[in-house]
N, C-alpha and C positions, 0 to 999 in steps of 0.2 A: 362256507360250501358253495360252489357256483355252478351245479348242475340246473340247467333250465327247468322250470317247472313242467314244463308241456313234454320233456322226457322222464323226470322223476316219478310222475304220477302214473305212467303207463308201465312201470317197472315192479317186478316182484322181489328182484333183488339188484342191488346197485353192481351190476356186472355187465361185461362184454365178453362174449365167446370170442377169443382173439382170432384173426385171420391167419391160418397157418397153412403154408405150402404143402401141396399134395394130399391136405387133409381137409380143409373146409370147402364145401360146396353148397349147391341149393338146398338139398335136405337137411343140412346142418344150420344153415341160416334160418331157415323156416321152422326147424324145431325148437332153435334158441329162442327166436320171436314169440312163438307160441306158448313156450314155458316161462315166458316172462323176464328175459335179458335181452340184450342188444345181441344180435347176430351180425357174423361180419365173413367177409372171405377176401382173398387176395386175387386181384385181377388176373394175376398170371398163373392162376389154376384153370383158368379158361383157355384152353391150347390155342384157339384161333379167335380173331375178333368177332367173328360171325357168333361163335359160342359164347363169348362175354355178352354180346349184345342180346342174345337170348336168355342167358342167365338173369341178367339185370331186369330185363322186361317180365320174365317169369316171377322173379321175388316182388317187384313191385305190383305185379297184378294179383298176386295171391294175398297178400297180408292186408287186413283189414284197417281201416284208418286208425283205430284205437290200439293197435298193436305197437310193442316196442319198436323203436326205428331200427333199421338195419344200416349197415355200413360196408363200404368197399375200401380196401386198402391197394394202393399205388405206390410203386416205387418211384421216386424222383431223381436217382442217381444218374448222373451223365452217361453212364456204360450201360445204361438199361435202354435197349432199343426200341421199346414200343410205348414208352411213357405217354407220349403226345398222343398217340392213337387212341390209348386208354382214357385219357382225359376227355376226349372229344366224345367217347360213349357215355362217360360219366354226365357231361353236360346235356347230352340227350335225354337220359334216364333220370337224372337229378335225384341220386341216392340222398338220405337226410343227412348222413354223416360220411365224410371221406376222410380215410386216415392215410397219412403220406409216411413214408420210411426210406432209410438210406439217402437222405440228401434234404436240403432245404426246401420247405414248403412255398416259399416266396413266389415260385412260378404259378402257382395254382390258386392261392387264397382267393385273390381278386375275383376269379372265375367261378368258383364254387359259391362265395358270397352272393355273387350276381344273382343267383337263383334260389338263396335262401338257405343254401346247405352250410353245415357246420364242418370245420377243418379241425382234425386231431393230428398233431405232428408226434411221430414216434422218435423218442430222444433217448440217449443211454449216458448222459453226463450233464452237468450243470452248464457246462459251456455251451452245449447243443441246446439245452433247453432256454438258455437266455437268449440264443441267436433266433430260435424258432420262435419265441414269444414276441420277439421285435417284430415279425412279418405279419402279426395279426391274426395269428390261429385262435380257434375258440378253445382249445384244449391242448394239453401235453400228455403223452403217454409215456411214461416213465419205464422203461425197460432196466429194471434192476437186477443186481447178481442173483444168480439161479434161475433167470428165465430161460424156458427153451428154445432151440434155435438160435438167432442172433440175440446176444445176451450183452449185459452192461457190468461195469466193475463196482457200482456203489450198492450196498446194501438198502434195501427198501427203507428200512427204519431210519436211515440217515437221508435218503433221497427226497421222499415225499415232503417232510417238513421243510427241507432246505427250499425246495420249489415253491412250496406253499407261501413262503415268506415273500418270493419275488413275483409270484403270478397269481392273478385273481380270477383266472379262468378255471374250466374244468380240468382236473388232474385225474388220471388213470393209473393206476400202480399195477405193474405186471412183475412177477418173479417170484416162484414158490408158492402162489397161491392156490392151494387144492382144498381148502374146506370153507365150511361156512364161518368158521372162527376166523380165518384168516382174512377173508372178506370183511369181517367187522373189524379186524385190526387194522386194515388199509383205511378205512373210515376212520378210525380213531387217529391215524397218522396225518390226517388232513386230506387224504385223496376222496374224489366224489365216487369214483367207480373201481372196480377191481378187474384186473385183465385176466381172464381164466383161458390157458392154454393146455398145458400137459395133462390136466384133469380131465380135459373133453375130448382127447383123441380118440380113446377107445369108445366112444359113444357109438350106439348102432348106426348113426346116420352119417358118420364121417367117412371120408374116403381112403383113410388109412387101410392098408392092407392087412389081413388076419394076422400075420406074423409080427407085423410091427404092433398091433394090440395086444397080442399075448406076451411080447416082451416087455412091453409097459407094466402089465400086470406083475410080472416076475421080478422087476427091478426096484432097487432102492436108490437113494440119493448118492450113494457111493458108485453107483453105475454110470454116473454122469462125468463125461471128459469134455473139458473146454479146449477148443483148438481153432484157429483161424486158417488152417492149412488146406481147408477144403473149398472155402469160398472167399478168401481173404479179409473176412469180417469174424472177430472172435464169436464162436457160437457153442452151445452145448448139445453133445450127442451122447447116446446110448452107447456104451463101451462094447457090449456084445455085437451091435451092429457095425461097428468099424472093424472087429475083429473078422467077422463073416465077410466084410467086403475087402478083406486082404490089409488092413492098416494097421499098424502098431499103435495101439492107444497112448502108449508111454512115448512114441516117436512123432507124433504129428503136431509138432509145435511151429514149425517153419510157417510163416505168413506168405501167402500167395497174394498176387496182384488182383484187385477188385475189378471183374469184368462179367458183368450180370448178362449181357447180351441178350437173347430173347428167352422167352419161357421155356422151350424145349433145351436151352442150353443149362438153365439150372437144374431143369428134372433130371437130368443125367447125372448130377453131382448128388442130388438128395434122394434118388431112387432107391438105392440101397443103404445108405447111412441114414439114420432116423435120429430126429432130434427130440429132447425131452428136457424138462427143467428139474430142478430140485425138489419140486412137489409131486415128483413121480410116485412116491411110497402112497399117495392117497388113490391111486388107480388100483381097483382091485377085482373089477370085472368088467365085461361088455355088457353096457346098459343102454337103454334108451335115454337121450339126453334130458328128457322131462323126468325120468327118475332120477337123474343125477342133481337137477335142479330142485327135486323136491328133498333131497338128503341135505342139500346146501341150505336151503332155507330152515330146515329144522335146526340146523347146527348155528345158523346165524341167529336165529331166535332164541336159541339157547344160551349163546354167547352173551347176548344183551342182558340176561338175567345175572351174570356172573359179577360179583362185587357189589 
């Protein structure tokens, strides 16, 4: 395993609260870190650069030095209009971990390493994992089949061992991980950390609207629809939200051009159509994030006793 000791020793569970668009904000990041896991948020959840500046400043000022680290997620796709401005604020506030998504991390690795930060690249294929590894990133986040929102085609049971064979850095596995047992399984597969997304959307601290949280509670894995028709990238959506927004869940297969634009452009697409992964069945109530981590910790410990 390759998780730095100064991070591992500060974690209650080997997990990251994944950065989720229109879901993860300041309160969720702070709650995650206080509960003993890595908290994160996507930069584009802050509608303006002034907001982003304030968010990072507040998180850095609030968390004690011995808390788990926090992370910010920035998109590095050429069509995302704000990434260079976001990077400038990252260099100002120096978050311990920067998660790159939807593009090569090569343009940011040197700058983030320059202040001692770690770079984790979000990848959904072996090809992208190999390319990202060559840029000198510290970690790879494997977005496996079953992940909520933008997803990948490879099952985690195959993805993590294959990447571990060729990469010696930190491996984070995401996709259908909604229990302490699944976190333990991710570790057994060779991952250092689990990526928790859907399981945490309905936490009390999330920015998700109440209807979204209730839909998660009522959903099962059979309610997940995979389509690239909304963003140009394959993503997993809640079937009832597609129907409510006027889409035919069985007819949203055509892929559109990727054009991320500015945060307000993405918000229009994601506001009424809600993402979730195959682990949605583990969401049973709206709870404080700390209570969810308590439950996960118990399950994780119990899983260690099996066999």
